[in-house]
C-alpha positions in Angstrom: 114.3 90.8 139.0 113.3 92.8 142.1 109.6 91.9 141.4 110.6 88.2 141.1 112.4 88.4 144.5 109.4 90.0 146.1 106.9 87.5 144.7 109.0 84.3 145.0 111.7 85.1 147.6 115.4 84.1 147.1 117.2 80.9 147.8 120.0 81.4 150.4 123.2 79.5 150.0 124.8 77.7 153.0 126.1 80.4 155.5 124.7 83.2 153.4 122.5 85.9 155.0 119.2 87.0 153.5 120.7 90.4 152.8 123.7 88.9 150.9 121.4 86.5 149.0 119.1 89.4 147.8 122.2 91.5 146.9 123.8 88.6 145.1 120.7 88.0 142.9 120.2 91.7 142.2 123.9 92.3 141.4 124.2 89.3 139.2 121.1 90.4 137.2 122.6 93.9 136.9 125.9 92.4 135.6 124.0 90.3 133.0 122.3 93.5 131.7 125.5 95.6 131.6 128.1 94.0 129.4 130.4 97.0 129.8 131.0 96.1 133.4 132.5 92.7 132.6 136.1 92.5 133.8 135.8 95.9 135.7 135.8 96.7 139.4 132.1 95.9 139.7 132.5 92.5 138.1 132.9 90.7 141.5 130.6 88.8 143.8 128.2 91.0 145.8 130.0 90.4 149.1 133.3 91.7 147.6 131.7 95.1 146.6 132.3 98.2 148.7 129.7 99.0 151.2 128.5 101.9 149.0 128.0 99.7 146.0 126.2 97.0 148.1 123.9 99.7 149.3 123.1 100.8 145.7 122.1 97.2 144.9 120.0 96.8 148.0 118.3 100.1 147.5 116.6 98.6 144.4 115.1 96.0 146.6 114.0 98.6 149.2 112.3 100.6 146.5 110.4 97.6 145.2 109.4 96.6 148.7 108.0 100.1 149.4 106.1 100.0 146.1 104.3 96.7 147.0 103.2 98.3 150.3 101.7 101.3 148.6 98.4 99.8 147.5 96.1 102.7 148.3 95.2 104.6 145.1 95.8 108.1 146.5 97.7 111.0 145.0 100.8 110.6 147.1 101.2 107.0 145.9 101.0 107.9 142.3 103.5 110.7 142.9 105.9 108.3 144.7 105.7 105.7 142.0 106.5 108.3 139.3 109.5 109.5 141.3 110.8 106.0 142.0 110.8 105.0 138.3 113.4 107.8 137.8 115.3 107.0 140.9 115.9 103.5 139.6 117.4 105.0 136.5 119.6 107.2 138.7 120.9 104.2 140.6 122.0 102.6 137.3 123.7 105.8 136.2 125.6 105.9 139.5 126.9 102.5 138.9 128.1 103.3 135.3 131.8 103.7 135.6 132.2 104.4 131.9 130.7 107.9 132.1 133.0 110.9 132.9 132.1 112.5 136.2 130.8 115.8 134.7 128.6 113.9 132.3 127.3 111.6 135.0 126.5 114.6 137.3 124.6 116.3 134.5 122.6 113.2 133.6 121.6 112.7 137.3 120.7 116.4 137.6 118.5 116.1 134.5 116.8 112.9 135.7 116.2 114.5 139.1 114.4 117.4 137.4 112.4 114.9 135.3 111.3 113.1 138.5 109.7 116.3 139.8 107.9 116.8 136.5 106.6 113.3 136.5 105.4 113.6 140.0 103.5 116.8 139.2 102.0 115.1 136.1 101.0 112.0 138.1 99.2 114.2 140.6 97.3 116.0 137.7 96.4 112.6 136.1 95.1 111.3 139.4 92.8 114.3 139.9 91.4 113.8 136.4 90.9 110.0 137.1 89.0 110.9 140.3 86.6 113.1 138.3 86.2 110.4 135.7 85.4 107.8 138.4 82.9 110.0 140.0 81.0 110.3 136.7 80.5 106.6 136.7 79.9 106.1 140.4 76.1 105.7 140.2 76.6 103.0 137.6 79.1 101.2 139.9 76.8 101.3 142.9 73.9 99.9 140.8 76.1 97.1 139.6 77.3 96.2 143.1 73.7 96.1 144.4 72.6 93.8 141.5 75.7 91.6 142.0 75.0 91.3 145.7 71.6 89.7 144.7 73.6 87.0 142.9 75.2 86.9 139.5 77.9 88.6 137.5 77.7 92.2 136.4 79.8 93.9 133.7 80.6 97.6 133.4 81.9 98.3 129.9 85.1 100.3 129.6 85.0 100.8 125.9 82.4 101.9 123.3 82.2 99.7 120.1 82.1 101.5 116.8 80.1 99.2 114.5 81.8 100.7 111.4 84.9 98.6 112.1 86.9 101.2 113.9 88.8 100.4 117.1 86.9 100.5 120.4 86.9 103.9 122.1 87.8 103.9 125.9 85.0 105.2 128.1 87.5 106.0 130.9 91.2 105.9 131.7 92.8 102.8 133.2 93.5 104.9 136.4 89.8 105.7 136.7 88.8 102.1 136.1 91.2 101.0 138.9 89.6 103.5 141.3 86.2 102.0 140.5 87.5 98.5 141.2 88.9 99.8 144.5 85.5 101.4 145.3 83.6 98.1 144.5 85.9 96.2 146.8 85.3 98.7 149.6 81.6 97.9 149.2 82.3 94.3 150.1 82.7 92.9 146.6 85.8 90.7 146.8 85.7 89.3 143.3 86.2 92.4 141.1 88.5 92.5 138.1 89.2 94.3 134.9 88.6 91.9 132.0 90.5 92.5 128.7 88.7 92.1 125.4 88.7 88.5 124.4 87.7 88.5 120.7 87.0 91.0 117.8 84.3 93.5 118.7 84.6 92.6 122.3 85.3 95.3 124.9 87.1 95.6 128.2 84.9 95.6 131.3 84.9 95.7 135.0 83.5 92.3 136.1 81.8 92.3 139.5 80.4 89.2 141.2 79.9 87.6 144.5 82.9 85.6 145.7 82.6 82.0 144.6 79.7 82.6 142.2 80.0 80.6 139.0 
């Protein structure tokens, strides 16, 4: 729902502020996912919630907005995204009035610990992805040079096993995304990861001059 709001906006009702419109949509979506809340203290319009509960709803939008602004593929971004996925779960737990306080406190404590573990794991995976991307950088530079002369160049992301086995990835998705970013930094605007389209096809990074057909 938050992604939909960020991409398409939200329709404001007469006399409704943008903040209340965003909160209304997020809160209504949350109610639709949580049947246990029906008839309870949270089953009211967004504007009738306490300031604390309104802030919890709006925090989800703020988190989503921050994520859309974090486009650079650096370690800090990957760490932040890992932490925020857990923070969203914590927000839902905080709203759950069915849990006894001690249980809720323990769940939040455990999730907070998991957020730190995921952050450390994301940093480790990013370092590995950088090493993978560097191994293929010469191939990428050659492809960009050829594409600049006109045409479409493909860098395979899988190896095909002709004995009928599944394709074997050449690099991780994170490494492939780093190569896409590197190609764009070299002036190639039309760069994308193409998924396999048919049996025995492979994924690839497609690079071509903008507008080339």
